[in-house]
Every structure is written in structure tokens, then in C-alpha cells.
N, CA, C and O atoms as a GROMACS GRO file, in nm:
protein
  624
    1ALA      N    1  25.057   1.799  23.290
    1ALA     CA    2  25.050   1.937  23.342
    1ALA      C    3  25.072   2.036  23.228
    1ALA      O    4  25.144   2.009  23.132
    2ASP      N    5  25.005   2.152  23.241
    2ASP     CA    6  25.016   2.254  23.139
    2ASP      C    7  25.146   2.331  23.156
    2ASP      O    8  25.166   2.399  23.257
    3SER      N    9  25.234   2.320  23.059
    3SER     CA   10  25.364   2.386  23.070
    3SER      C   11  25.360   2.527  23.015
    3SER      O   12  25.455   2.603  23.033
    4GLY      N   13  25.251   2.564  22.947
    4GLY     CA   14  25.240   2.695  22.886
    4GLY      C   15  25.320   2.705  22.756
    4GLY      O   16  25.335   2.814  22.701
    5ALA      N   17  25.371   2.593  22.706
    5ALA     CA   18  25.452   2.594  22.587
    5ALA      C   19  25.371   2.627  22.463
    5ALA      O   20  25.254   2.592  22.453
    6ILE      N   21  25.435   2.694  22.369
    6ILE     CA   22  25.378   2.725  22.240
    6ILE      C   23  25.466   2.656  22.135
    6ILE      O   24  25.587   2.673  22.139
    7LEU      N   25  25.411   2.582  22.047
    7LEU     CA   26  25.488   2.520  21.938
    7LEU      C   27  25.473   2.609  21.816
    7LEU      O   28  25.363   2.651  21.782
    8LEU      N   29  25.586   2.638  21.752
    8LEU     CA   30  25.586   2.715  21.626
    8LEU      C   31  25.658   2.637  21.521
    8LEU      O   32  25.774   2.600  21.537
    9PHE      N   33  25.588   2.610  21.410
    9PHE     CA   34  25.644   2.544  21.295
    9PHE      C   35  25.649   2.645  21.182
    9PHE      O   36  25.551   2.663  21.110
   10ASP      N   37  25.764   2.710  21.166
   10ASP     CA   38  25.779   2.814  21.062
   10ASP      C   39  25.807   2.745  20.929
   10ASP      O   40  25.874   2.642  20.926
   11GLU      N   41  25.757   2.802  20.821
   11GLU     CA   42  25.768   2.744  20.688
   11GLU      C   43  25.717   2.595  20.690
   11GLU      O   44  25.784   2.503  20.644
   12ALA      N   45  25.599   2.580  20.744
   12ALA     CA   46  25.542   2.445  20.768
   12ALA      C   47  25.522   2.364  20.641
   12ALA      O   48  25.518   2.241  20.646
   13ASP      N   49  25.509   2.432  20.526
   13ASP     CA   50  25.490   2.359  20.402
   13ASP      C   51  25.611   2.268  20.374
   13ASP      O   52  25.597   2.166  20.307
   14ALA      N   53  25.729   2.304  20.424
   14ALA     CA   54  25.845   2.217  20.404
   14ALA      C   55  25.833   2.088  20.483
   14ALA      O   56  25.879   1.983  20.439
   15LEU      N   57  25.771   2.096  20.601
   15LEU     CA   58  25.754   1.986  20.690
   15LEU      C   59  25.624   1.911  20.669
   15LEU      O   60  25.621   1.788  20.669
   16LEU      N   61  25.518   1.986  20.650
   16LEU     CA   62  25.385   1.928  20.641
   16LEU      C   63  25.327   1.939  20.498
   16LEU      O   64  25.206   1.948  20.478
   17GLY      N   65  25.417   1.939  20.400
   17GLY     CA   66  25.372   1.949  20.262
   17GLY      C   67  25.296   1.833  20.213
   17GLY      O   68  25.303   1.724  20.269
   18LYS      N   69  25.222   1.856  20.105
   18LYS     CA   70  25.145   1.741  20.047
   18LYS      C   71  25.242   1.630  20.008
   18LYS      O   72  25.350   1.651  19.953
   19ARG      N   73  25.197   1.510  20.041
   19ARG     CA   74  25.283   1.395  20.013
   19ARG      C   75  25.254   1.342  19.874
   19ARG      O   76  25.140   1.338  19.827
   20ASN      N   77  25.362   1.303  19.812
   20ASN     CA   78  25.353   1.243  19.679
   20ASN      C   79  25.346   1.092  19.692
   20ASN      O   80  25.352   1.036  19.801
   21GLU      N   81  25.333   1.028  19.577
   21GLU     CA   82  25.336   0.883  19.586
   21GLU      C   83  25.472   0.835  19.634
   21GLU      O   84  25.575   0.898  19.608
   22ILE      N   85  25.470   0.727  19.704
   22ILE     CA   86  25.594   0.672  19.765
   22ILE      C   87  25.672   0.600  19.653
   22ILE      O   88  25.623   0.505  19.591
   23ARG      N   89  25.794   0.649  19.630
   23ARG     CA   90  25.879   0.590  19.524
   23ARG      C   91  25.992   0.504  19.583
   23ARG      O   92  26.038   0.410  19.518
   24ASP      N   93  26.034   0.535  19.699
   24ASP     CA   94  26.148   0.461  19.752
   24ASP      C   95  26.144   0.464  19.906
   24ASP      O   96  26.050   0.517  19.965
   25ALA      N   97  26.245   0.406  19.969
   25ALA     CA   98  26.250   0.396  20.115
   25ALA      C   99  26.257   0.536  20.180
   25ALA      O  100  26.203   0.557  20.288
   26ASN      N  101  26.322   0.629  20.113
   26ASN     CA  102  26.334   0.765  20.169
   26ASN      C  103  26.193   0.829  20.179
   26ASN      O  104  26.160   0.892  20.280
   27ASP      N  105  26.112   0.812  20.073
   27ASP     CA  106  25.976   0.868  20.076
   27ASP      C  107  25.893   0.804  20.186
   27ASP      O  108  25.818   0.872  20.255
   28ARG      N  109  25.907   0.670  20.204
   28ARG     CA  110  25.833   0.598  20.303
   28ARG      C  111  25.878   0.648  20.445
   28ARG      O  112  25.796   0.666  20.535
   29TYR      N  113  26.009   0.669  20.461
   29TYR     CA  114  26.062   0.713  20.589
   29TYR      C  115  26.011   0.855  20.619
   29TYR      O  116  25.971   0.882  20.732
   30ALA      N  117  26.013   0.945  20.521
   30ALA     CA  118  25.964   1.082  20.538
   30ALA      C  119  25.817   1.084  20.573
   30ALA      O  120  25.776   1.156  20.664
   31ASP      N  121  25.736   1.005  20.502
   31ASP     CA  122  25.592   1.001  20.531
   31ASP      C  123  25.568   0.944  20.669
   31ASP      O  124  25.478   0.990  20.738
   32SER      N  125  25.646   0.846  20.712
   32SER     CA  126  25.631   0.791  20.845
   32SER      C  127  25.664   0.894  20.951
   32SER      O  128  25.597   0.903  21.053
   33GLY      N  129  25.770   0.971  20.925
   33GLY     CA  130  25.805   1.077  21.020
   33GLY      C  131  25.700   1.185  21.034
   33GLY      O  132  25.672   1.230  21.145
   34ILE      N  133  25.642   1.227  20.923
   34ILE     CA  134  25.533   1.325  20.925
   34ILE      C  135  25.412   1.270  20.998
   34ILE      O  136  25.351   1.340  21.079
   35ALA      N  137  25.377   1.147  20.970
   35ALA     CA  138  25.260   1.084  21.034
   35ALA      C  139  25.286   1.078  21.189
   35ALA      O  140  25.196   1.104  21.268
   36GLN      N  141  25.407   1.044  21.228
   36GLN     CA  142  25.439   1.034  21.369
   36GLN      C  143  25.432   1.173  21.433
   36GLN      O  144  25.381   1.188  21.544
   37LEU      N  145  25.482   1.273  21.364
   37LEU     CA  146  25.475   1.411  21.419
   37LEU      C  147  25.332   1.455  21.438
   37LEU      O  148  25.298   1.515  21.540
   38LEU      N  149  25.246   1.426  21.339
   38LEU     CA  150  25.104   1.463  21.351
   38LEU      C  151  25.038   1.392  21.467
   38LEU      O  152  24.956   1.452  21.537
   39ARG      N  153  25.072   1.262  21.489
   39ARG     CA  154  25.014   1.188  21.603
   39ARG      C  155  25.059   1.251  21.731
   39ARG      O  156  24.980   1.261  21.824
   40ARG      N  157  25.185   1.293  21.738
   40ARG     CA  158  25.237   1.349  21.864
   40ARG      C  159  25.181   1.487  21.893
   40ARG      O  160  25.165   1.525  22.010
   41ILE      N  161  25.152   1.562  21.790
   41ILE     CA  162  25.100   1.696  21.812
   41ILE      C  163  24.954   1.694  21.850
   41ILE      O  164  24.909   1.780  21.925
   42GLU      N  165  24.877   1.596  21.800
   42GLU     CA  166  24.734   1.591  21.822
   42GLU      C  167  24.688   1.602  21.964
   42GLU      O  168  24.593   1.675  21.989
   43PRO      N  169  24.750   1.534  22.062
   43PRO     CA  170  24.704   1.545  22.200
   43PRO      C  171  24.757   1.673  22.270
   43PRO      O  172  24.720   1.699  22.384
   44PHE      N  173  24.842   1.750  22.205
   44PHE     CA  174  24.900   1.867  22.264
   44PHE      C  175  24.790   1.964  22.300
   44PHE      O  176  24.709   2.000  22.215
   45GLU      N  177  24.784   2.010  22.428
   45GLU     CA  178  24.677   2.097  22.478
   45GLU      C  179  24.706   2.243  22.456
   45GLU      O  180  24.614   2.325  22.465
   46GLY      N  181  24.832   2.281  22.428
   46GLY     CA  182  24.867   2.420  22.414
   46GLY      C  183  24.841   2.473  22.274
   46GLY      O  184  24.773   2.412  22.192
   47LEU      N  185  24.900   2.589  22.252
   47LEU     CA  186  24.889   2.655  22.122
   47LEU      C  187  25.001   2.607  22.026
   47LEU      O  188  25.120   2.618  22.059
   48ALA      N  189  24.963   2.555  21.911
   48ALA     CA  190  25.056   2.518  21.809
   48ALA      C  191  25.027   2.607  21.686
   48ALA      O  192  24.915   2.614  21.637
   49ILE      N  193  25.132   2.674  21.640
   49ILE     CA  194  25.119   2.766  21.528
   49ILE      C  195  25.202   2.715  21.411
   49ILE      O  196  25.318   2.678  21.429
   50ILE      N  197  25.145   2.712  21.294
   50ILE     CA  198  25.220   2.681  21.174
   50ILE      C  199  25.213   2.805  21.082
   50ILE      O  200  25.110   2.870  21.069
   51THR      N  201  25.325   2.833  21.020
   51THR     CA  202  25.328   2.947  20.925
   51THR      C  203  25.367   2.891  20.790
   51THR      O  204  25.443   2.795  20.778
   52THR      N  205  25.313   2.956  20.689
   52THR     CA  206  25.352   2.919  20.552
   52THR      C  207  25.316   3.032  20.456
   52THR      O  208  25.220   3.105  20.480
   53ASN      N  209  25.391   3.044  20.350
   53ASN     CA  210  25.355   3.131  20.242
   53ASN      C  211  25.283   3.056  20.133
   53ASN      O  212  25.239   3.116  20.034
   54ARG      N  213  25.270   2.929  20.149
   54ARG     CA  214  25.208   2.842  20.051
   54ARG      C  215  25.103   2.750  20.114
   54ARG      O  216  25.127   2.630  20.126
   55PRO      N  217  24.988   2.805  20.156
   55PRO     CA  218  24.890   2.722  20.224
   55PRO      C  219  24.837   2.609  20.140
   55PRO      O  220  24.798   2.506  20.195
   56GLY      N  221  24.835   2.624  20.010
   56GLY     CA  222  24.787   2.517  19.923
   56GLY      C  223  24.877   2.397  19.917
   56GLY      O  224  24.841   2.296  19.857
   57GLN      N  225  24.996   2.406  19.978
   57GLN     CA  226  25.091   2.296  19.978
   57GLN      C  227  25.087   2.212  20.106
   57GLN      O  228  25.156   2.111  20.116
   58ILE      N  229  25.005   2.254  20.203
   58ILE     CA  230  24.994   2.181  20.329
   58ILE      C  231  24.907   2.052  20.306
   58ILE      O  232  24.801   2.057  20.242
   59ASP      N  233  24.957   1.943  20.359
   59ASP     CA  234  24.895   1.810  20.347
   59ASP      C  235  24.754   1.816  20.409
   59ASP      O  236  24.733   1.882  20.510
   60GLU      N  237  24.657   1.746  20.347
   60GLU     CA  238  24.518   1.743  20.396
   60GLU      C  239  24.508   1.687  20.536
   60GLU      O  240  24.426   1.735  20.614
   61GLN      N  241  24.587   1.588  20.569
   61GLN     CA  242  24.583   1.531  20.704
   61GLN      C  243  24.623   1.633  20.808
   61GLN      O  244  24.568   1.636  20.918
   62ALA      N  245  24.722   1.717  20.773
   62ALA     CA  246  24.767   1.821  20.864
   62ALA      C  247  24.659   1.931  20.872
   62ALA      O  248  24.631   1.982  20.980
   63LEU      N  249  24.600   1.966  20.760
   63LEU     CA  250  24.496   2.068  20.762
   63LEU      C  251  24.374   2.026  20.846
   63LEU      O  252  24.307   2.109  20.907
   64GLY      N  253  24.349   1.895  20.847
   64GLY     CA  254  24.237   1.846  20.925
   64GLY      C  255  24.258   1.861  21.074
   64GLY      O  256  24.163   1.846  21.152
   65ARG      N  257  24.378   1.889  21.115
   65ARG     CA  258  24.406   1.902  21.259
   65ARG      C  259  24.415   2.052  21.299
   65ARG      O  260  24.445   2.083  21.414
   66ILE      N  261  24.391   2.140  21.205
   66ILE     CA  262  24.400   2.284  21.233
   66ILE      C  263  24.264   2.339  21.274
   66ILE      O  264  24.165   2.318  21.204
   67ASP      N  265  24.259   2.407  21.386
   67ASP     CA  266  24.132   2.464  21.431
   67ASP      C  267  24.098   2.596  21.367
   67ASP      O  268  23.983   2.622  21.333
   68VAL      N  269  24.200   2.681  21.351
   68VAL     CA  270  24.176   2.816  21.300
   68VAL      C  271  24.288   2.850  21.195
   68VAL      O  272  24.406   2.825  21.217
   69ILE      N  273  24.245   2.907  21.087
   69ILE     CA  274  24.339   2.956  20.984
   69ILE      C  275  24.329   3.105  20.978
   69ILE      O  276  24.219   3.157  20.964
   70VAL      N  277  24.438   3.175  20.990
   70VAL     CA  278  24.440   3.320  20.983
   70VAL      C  279  24.523   3.357  20.861
   70VAL      O  280  24.640   3.322  20.850
   71ASP      N  281  24.458   3.429  20.769
   71ASP     CA  282  24.525   3.472  20.647
   71ASP      C  283  24.576   3.616  20.664
   71ASP      O  284  24.499   3.704  20.704
   72PHE      N  285  24.703   3.640  20.636
   72PHE     CA  286  24.758   3.773  20.640
   72PHE      C  287  24.790   3.817  20.498
   72PHE      O  288  24.898   3.788  20.444
   73PRO      N  289  24.695   3.886  20.438
   73PRO     CA  290  24.716   3.930  20.298
   73PRO      C  291  24.822   4.039  20.292
   73PRO      O  292  24.859   4.098  20.393
   74LEU      N  293  24.869   4.063  20.169
   74LEU     CA  294  24.966   4.168  20.148
   74LEU      C  295  24.905   4.301  20.197
   74LEU      O  296  24.785   4.325  20.182
   75PRO      N  297  24.990   4.388  20.257
   75PRO     CA  298  24.935   4.517  20.298
   75PRO      C  299  24.893   4.602  20.177
   75PRO      O  300  24.949   4.590  20.068
   76ASP      N  301  24.794   4.688  20.200
   76ASP     CA  302  24.753   4.775  20.091
   76ASP      C  303  24.855   4.887  20.074
   76ASP      O  304  24.952   4.895  20.149
   77GLU      N  305  24.832   4.975  19.976
   77GLU     CA  306  24.930   5.081  19.948
   77GLU      C  307  24.956   5.172  20.065
   77GLU      O  308  25.071   5.206  20.093
   78ALA      N  309  24.852   5.210  20.135
   78ALA     CA  310  24.870   5.300  20.252
   78ALA      C  311  24.956   5.232  20.358
   78ALA      O  312  25.043   5.296  20.418
   79ALA      N  313  24.932   5.105  20.383
   79ALA     CA  314  25.012   5.032  20.481
   79ALA      C  315  25.155   5.015  20.435
   79ALA      O  316  25.249   5.029  20.514
   80ARG      N  317  25.171   4.984  20.304
   80ARG     CA  318  25.308   4.969  20.254
   80ARG      C  319  25.385   5.103  20.263
   80ARG      O  320  25.504   5.103  20.295
   81GLU      N  321  25.319   5.214  20.236
   81GLU     CA  322  25.385   5.344  20.250
   81GLU      C  323  25.430   5.366  20.392
   81GLU      O  324  25.542   5.410  20.415
   82ALA      N  325  25.343   5.336  20.489
   82ALA     CA  326  25.377   5.350  20.631
   82ALA      C  327  25.495   5.258  20.667
   82ALA      O  328  25.584   5.298  20.743
   83ILE      N  329  25.496   5.137  20.614
   83ILE     CA  330  25.604   5.045  20.641
   83ILE      C  331  25.737   5.098  20.586
   83ILE      O  332  25.839   5.096  20.655
   84TRP      N  333  25.736   5.145  20.463
   84TRP     CA  334  25.856   5.206  20.401
   84TRP      C  335  25.908   5.321  20.490
   84TRP      O  336  26.027   5.329  20.521
   85ARG      N  337  25.817   5.408  20.529
   85ARG     CA  338  25.854   5.524  20.610
   85ARG      C  339  25.917   5.481  20.745
   85ARG      O  340  26.023   5.528  20.784
   86ARG      N  341  25.848   5.392  20.812
   86ARG     CA  342  25.892   5.348  20.945
   86ARG      C  343  26.029   5.280  20.937
   86ARG      O  344  26.117   5.306  21.019
   87LEU      N  345  26.047   5.195  20.839
   87LEU     CA  346  26.172   5.124  20.831
   87LEU      C  347  26.285   5.217  20.792
   87LEU      O  348  26.394   5.208  20.847
   88LEU      N  349  26.260   5.306  20.697
   88LEU     CA  350  26.367   5.398  20.656
   88LEU      C  351  26.400   5.500  20.765
   88LEU      O  352  26.513   5.550  20.773
   89ASP      N  353  26.300   5.532  20.850
   89ASP     CA  354  26.327   5.622  20.963
   89ASP      C  355  26.420   5.559  21.065
   89ASP      O  356  26.487   5.629  21.140
   90ALA      N  357  26.423   5.428  21.067
   90ALA     CA  358  26.507   5.354  21.165
   90ALA      C  359  26.650   5.339  21.116
   90ALA      O  360  26.739   5.307  21.196
   91VAL      N  361  26.676   5.360  20.988
   91VAL     CA  362  26.810   5.344  20.934
   91VAL      C  363  26.901   5.458  20.978
   91VAL      O  364  26.864   5.575  20.971
   92LYS      N  365  27.018   5.420  21.022
   92LYS     CA  366  27.114   5.522  21.074
   92LYS      C  367  27.193   5.590  20.964
   92LYS      O  368  27.258   5.692  20.989
   93LEU      N  369  27.188   5.535  20.842
   93LEU     CA  370  27.260   5.597  20.730
   93LEU      C  371  27.186   5.712  20.675
   93LEU      O  372  27.062   5.709  20.673
   94PRO      N  373  27.252   5.816  20.630
   94PRO     CA  374  27.181   5.931  20.574
   94PRO      C  375  27.099   5.889  20.450
   94PRO      O  376  27.138   5.797  20.377
   95ARG      N  377  26.988   5.957  20.428
   95ARG     CA  378  26.906   5.924  20.314
   95ARG      C  379  26.870   6.047  20.239
   95ARG      O  380  26.868   6.156  20.295
   96SER      N  381  26.841   6.030  20.111
   96SER     CA  382  26.802   6.141  20.026
   96SER      C  383  26.675   6.206  20.078
   96SER      O  384  26.586   6.138  20.131
   97GLU      N  385  26.666   6.335  20.065
   97GLU     CA  386  26.544   6.405  20.105
   97GLU      C  387  26.433   6.382  19.999
   97GLU      O  388  26.316   6.410  20.026
   98ALA      N  389  26.468   6.335  19.883
   98ALA     CA  390  26.373   6.322  19.773
   98ALA      C  391  26.315   6.178  19.762
   98ALA      O  392  26.290   6.131  19.651
   99LEU      N  393  26.294   6.111  19.872
   99LEU     CA  394  26.240   5.974  19.864
   99LEU      C  395  26.086   5.984  19.840
   99LEU      O  396  26.015   6.056  19.910
  100ASP      N  397  26.039   5.909  19.741
  100ASP     CA  398  25.901   5.906  19.703
  100ASP      C  399  25.835   5.782  19.760
  100ASP      O  400  25.830   5.676  19.697
  101PHE      N  401  25.783   5.797  19.883
  101PHE     CA  402  25.724   5.684  19.954
  101PHE      C  403  25.597   5.633  19.883
  101PHE      O  404  25.568   5.513  19.886
  102GLN      N  405  25.523   5.724  19.820
  102GLN     CA  406  25.401   5.683  19.748
  102GLN      C  407  25.435   5.594  19.631
  102GLN      O  408  25.366   5.495  19.605
  103MET      N  409  25.541   5.628  19.560
  103MET     CA  410  25.585   5.545  19.447
  103MET      C  411  25.638   5.411  19.500
  103MET      O  412  25.608   5.308  19.440
  104LEU      N  413  25.713   5.409  19.605
  104LEU     CA  414  25.764   5.283  19.660
  104LEU      C  415  25.647   5.191  19.704
  104LEU      O  416  25.656   5.068  19.695
  105ALA      N  417  25.539   5.253  19.753
  105ALA     CA  418  25.425   5.175  19.802
  105ALA      C  419  25.348   5.109  19.690
  105ALA      O  420  25.267   5.020  19.716
  106THR      N  421  25.370   5.150  19.564
  106THR     CA  422  25.299   5.086  19.453
  106THR      C  423  25.351   4.945  19.427
  106THR      O  424  25.283   4.868  19.359
  107HIS      N  425  25.468   4.909  19.477
  107HIS     CA  426  25.522   4.775  19.460
  107HIS      C  427  25.447   4.682  19.556
  107HIS      O  428  25.448   4.705  19.677
  108PRO      N  429  25.382   4.578  19.504
  108PRO     CA  430  25.305   4.486  19.591
  108PRO      C  431  25.394   4.391  19.672
  108PRO      O  432  25.407   4.272  19.640
  109LEU      N  433  25.453   4.447  19.774
  109LEU     CA  434  25.546   4.372  19.859
  109LEU      C  435  25.486   4.350  19.998
  109LEU      O  436  25.404   4.429  20.045
  110SER      N  437  25.527   4.244  20.063
  110SER     CA  438  25.489   4.220  20.200
  110SER      C  439  25.578   4.306  20.289
  110SER      O  440  25.677   4.363  20.243
  111GLY      N  441  25.542   4.315  20.415
  111GLY     CA  442  25.626   4.388  20.512
  111GLY      C  443  25.763   4.332  20.522
  111GLY      O  444  25.860   4.408  20.531
  112ALA      N  445  25.777   4.199  20.520
  112ALA     CA  446  25.906   4.134  20.528
  112ALA      C  447  25.990   4.165  20.404
  112ALA      O  448  26.111   4.185  20.413
  113GLU      N  449  25.923   4.169  20.288
  113GLU     CA  450  25.997   4.201  20.166
  113GLU      C  451  26.043   4.342  20.166
  113GLU      O  452  26.153   4.371  20.120
  114ILE      N  453  25.961   4.435  20.218
  114ILE     CA  454  26.001   4.575  20.226
  114ILE      C  455  26.122   4.588  20.319
  114ILE      O  456  26.215   4.663  20.288
  115LEU      N  457  26.122   4.515  20.431
  115LEU     CA  458  26.236   4.513  20.524
  115LEU      C  459  26.363   4.468  20.447
  115LEU      O  460  26.468   4.530  20.460
  116ARG      N  461  26.353   4.362  20.369
  116ARG     CA  462  26.468   4.316  20.291
  116ARG      C  463  26.514   4.417  20.190
  116ARG      O  464  26.634   4.432  20.166
  117CYS      N  465  26.417   4.489  20.129
  117CYS     CA  466  26.456   4.596  20.033
  117CYS      C  467  26.532   4.705  20.103
  117CYS      O  468  26.633   4.753  20.052
  118VAL      N  469  26.487   4.746  20.217
  118VAL     CA  470  26.552   4.854  20.292
  118VAL      C  471  26.691   4.807  20.330
  118VAL      O  472  26.786   4.885  20.321
  119ARG      N  473  26.706   4.684  20.374
  119ARG     CA  474  26.838   4.631  20.411
  119ARG      C  475  26.931   4.632  20.288
  119ARG      O  476  27.046   4.674  20.298
  120MET      N  477  26.881   4.585  20.174
  120MET     CA  478  26.963   4.577  20.052
  120MET      C  479  27.002   4.719  20.008
  120MET      O  480  27.118   4.743  19.975
  121ALA      N  481  26.908   4.810  20.009
  121ALA     CA  482  26.936   4.950  19.969
  121ALA      C  483  27.041   5.014  20.060
  121ALA      O  484  27.129   5.087  20.015
  122THR      N  485  27.028   4.986  20.191
  122THR     CA  486  27.121   5.037  20.290
  122THR      C  487  27.262   4.984  20.265
  122THR      O  488  27.360   5.060  20.269
  123LEU      N  489  27.272   4.855  20.239
  123LEU     CA  490  27.401   4.794  20.210
  123LEU      C  491  27.463   4.854  20.085
  123LEU      O  492  27.582   4.887  20.084
  124MET      N  493  27.381   4.870  19.979
  124MET     CA  494  27.434   4.926  19.855
  124MET      C  495  27.483   5.069  19.877
  124MET      O  496  27.591   5.105  19.830
  125ALA      N  497  27.405   5.150  19.947
  125ALA     CA  498  27.445   5.288  19.972
  125ALA      C  499  27.571   5.293  20.060
  125ALA      O  500  27.660   5.376  20.038
  126ALA      N  501  27.578   5.206  20.158
  126ALA     CA  502  27.699   5.205  20.245
  126ALA      C  503  27.821   5.166  20.165
  126ALA      O  504  27.928   5.223  20.184
  127ALA      N  505  27.808   5.069  20.074
  127ALA     CA  506  27.922   5.023  19.992
  127ALA      C  507  27.963   5.137  19.897
  127ALA      O  508  28.081   5.150  19.864
  128GLN      N  509  27.870   5.218  19.855
  128GLN     CA  510  27.903   5.332  19.765
  128GLN      C  511  27.937   5.457  19.839
  128GLN      O  512  27.963   5.560  19.778
  129LEU      N  513  27.937   5.451  19.971
  129LEU     CA  514  27.965   5.568  20.058
  129LEU      C  515  27.880   5.685  20.026
  129LEU      O  516  27.928   5.798  20.017
  130CYS      N  517  27.750   5.660  20.008
  130CYS     CA  518  27.655   5.767  19.976
  130CYS      C  519  27.527   5.751  20.055
  130CYS      O  520  27.511   5.652  20.127
  131GLU      N  521  27.440   5.844  20.043
  131GLU     CA  522  27.310   5.836  20.111
  131GLU      C  523  27.219   5.742  20.035
  131GLU      O  524  27.237   5.717  19.915
  132ILE      N  525  27.121   5.689  20.109
  132ILE     CA  526  27.022   5.600  20.048
  132ILE      C  527  26.933   5.684  19.959
  132ILE      O  528  26.873   5.782  20.003
  133GLY      N  529  26.925   5.643  19.833
  133GLY     CA  530  26.844   5.716  19.734
  133GLY      C  531  26.739   5.630  19.672
  133GLY      O  532  26.733   5.509  19.694
  134MET      N  533  26.655   5.694  19.592
  134MET     CA  534  26.550   5.624  19.525
  134MET      C  535  26.604   5.515  19.435
  134MET      O  536  26.544   5.408  19.424
  135GLU      N  537  26.719   5.539  19.368
  135GLU     CA  538  26.774   5.438  19.281
  135GLU      C  539  26.807   5.309  19.357
  135GLU      O  540  26.790   5.200  19.302
  136HIS      N  541  26.851   5.318  19.480
  136HIS     CA  542  26.880   5.197  19.562
  136HIS      C  543  26.750   5.126  19.596
  136HIS      O  544  26.739   5.004  19.583
  137LEU      N  545  26.652   5.204  19.638
  137LEU     CA  546  26.524   5.147  19.682
  137LEU      C  547  26.447   5.086  19.566
  137LEU      O  548  26.391   4.978  19.580
  138LYS      N  549  26.442   5.154  19.453
  138LYS     CA  550  26.372   5.099  19.336
  138LYS      C  551  26.443   4.974  19.287
  138LYS      O  552  26.376   4.879  19.248
  139PHE      N  553  26.575   4.972  19.287
  139PHE     CA  554  26.647   4.854  19.245
  139PHE      C  555  26.615   4.736  19.340
  139PHE      O  556  26.588   4.625  19.293
  140ALA      N  557  26.619   4.760  19.470
  140ALA     CA  558  26.592   4.656  19.567
  140ALA      C  559  26.447   4.602  19.547
  140ALA      O  560  26.426   4.481  19.548
  141ALA      N  561  26.351   4.688  19.530
  141ALA     CA  562  26.212   4.646  19.512
  141ALA      C  563  26.200   4.566  19.384
  141ALA      O  564  26.135   4.462  19.384
  142ALA      N  565  26.260   4.609  19.278
  142ALA     CA  566  26.257   4.531  19.151
  142ALA      C  567  26.317   4.397  19.161
  142ALA      O  568  26.267   4.301  19.104
  143GLU      N  569  26.430   4.389  19.238
  143GLU     CA  570  26.496   4.259  19.259
  143GLU      C  571  26.404   4.166  19.338
  143GLU      O  572  26.393   4.048  19.305
  144ARG      N  573  26.339   4.216  19.441
  144ARG     CA  574  26.247   4.135  19.526
  144ARG      C  575  26.133   4.081  19.438
  144ARG      O  576  26.098   3.963  19.446
  145LEU      N  577  26.076   4.167  19.356
  145LEU     CA  578  25.966   4.122  19.270
  145LEU      C  579  26.012   4.020  19.167
  145LEU      O  580  25.941   3.924  19.137
  146ALA      N  581  26.130   4.043  19.114
  146ALA     CA  582  26.186   3.947  19.018
  146ALA      C  583  26.213   3.809  19.082
  146ALA      O  584  26.188   3.704  19.022
  147MET      N  585  26.264   3.814  19.206
  147MET     CA  586  26.289   3.688  19.278
  147MET      C  587  26.159   3.612  19.301
  147MET      O  588  26.154   3.490  19.288
  148ARG      N  589  26.053   3.687  19.335
  148ARG     CA  590  25.922   3.621  19.362
  148ARG      C  591  25.869   3.561  19.232
  148ARG      O  592  25.824   3.447  19.232
  149SER      N  593  25.874   3.634  19.124
  149SER     CA  594  25.816   3.585  18.997
  149SER      C  595  25.897   3.468  18.941
  149SER      O  596  25.845   3.383  18.870
  150ALA      N  597  26.026   3.464  18.976
  150ALA     CA  598  26.111   3.353  18.928
  150ALA      C  599  26.098   3.232  19.024
  150ALA      O  600  26.158   3.128  18.998
  151GLY      N  601  26.021   3.247  19.133
  151GLY     CA  602  26.001   3.136  19.224
  151GLY      C  603  26.118   3.116  19.322
  151GLY      O  604  26.123   3.017  19.395
  152GLN      N  605  26.212   3.212  19.322
  152GLN     CA  606  26.328   3.200  19.410
  152GLN      C  607  26.299   3.262  19.546
  152GLN      O  608  26.364   3.225  19.644
  153GLY      N  609  26.209   3.352  19.556
  153GLY     CA  610  26.179   3.417  19.683
  153GLY      C  611  26.036   3.399  19.722
  153GLY      O  612  25.950   3.375  19.638
  154LEU      N  613  26.010   3.411  19.848
  154LEU     CA  614  25.873   3.397  19.897
  154LEU      C  615  25.826   3.533  19.944
  154LEU      O  616  25.906   3.627  19.956
  155THR      N  617  25.696   3.543  19.970
  155THR     CA  618  25.644   3.673  20.015
  155THR      C  619  25.670   3.696  20.162
  155THR      O  620  25.636   3.804  20.209
  156GLY      N  621  25.723   3.608  20.237
  156GLY     CA  622  25.743   3.631  20.377
  156GLY      C  623  25.862   3.684  20.415
  156GLY      O  624  25.884   3.707  20.534
   0.00000   0.00000   0.00000
């Protein structure tokens, strides 16, 4: 019977990542678990969604079972500016009148990364008992970009 269930596998590259050569019993057990999961998902009639920031890391056998791939590229500058504005409008902490949304939008960040920047800037301003200013937002954006280039953070 159709239960109407939707399966969501977030960060699927961790679960369905490309398999390496089998070196020990742990690798064999992991590969067996992935193969079993793929066999169990295949007859599923409902919607199964996998998300990843690293599509190149998904195993070929898993990719072969995917019907549709939807790519969500980074937002363009106009969209990033709108995201910065919308998120900062929702913050209850006072903010500087001199926020330069166009400059903030030049940072090539995803919507999720912008959200994290706004959260970080808000926490910094709250800790300093001051309004959110450009220095907080620029620092948060630079930190996010540094994390991504160091491989510590993802775009999601």
C-alpha cells in the first residue's frame, strides 16, 4: 500500500559515497550495508530525495538509481543581497543603519552560509552589547569563505 512516505537522505555523500578498495572487514561490512540499503530502496514506490554538496562523491551504483538530478547553484549577487536583507530584517537585535548589502552580496555564499553569517554576527554583537555592524558581518563572511577553502565547511 502507498503510505505517502518520503525518504530524505541528507548529506548522502557520507552514506552513498564512492567506495574504495576493500582493505579490511570494516570496509567489507560498510560496502555490504550500502549495497543492502540500495537494494531496499530500489522497489520503493514513493519519493526518495538525497542531498549533497559533493555530487561527484556519490557512488556510481547509487547514481544509477536516481531518476532526476536537480542542481541548486549558488545564488547570484541580486539573490544574495535579497537573502542578506531578509535575514537581517528578521533579527531582533538592533543593527547599524550603514549596512552595505551590495558589498555583502559580493561574497559568493549560499543561502545557508549567509544564514550562518547572520547568526554569527548577531552572536558577536550581542556578546559585545552593541548593534550588528558591517564589521561583524564582514568578519562572519570572511570566516565562512575561509572555512570553505580550508575544506572545513560546506556550501550548504
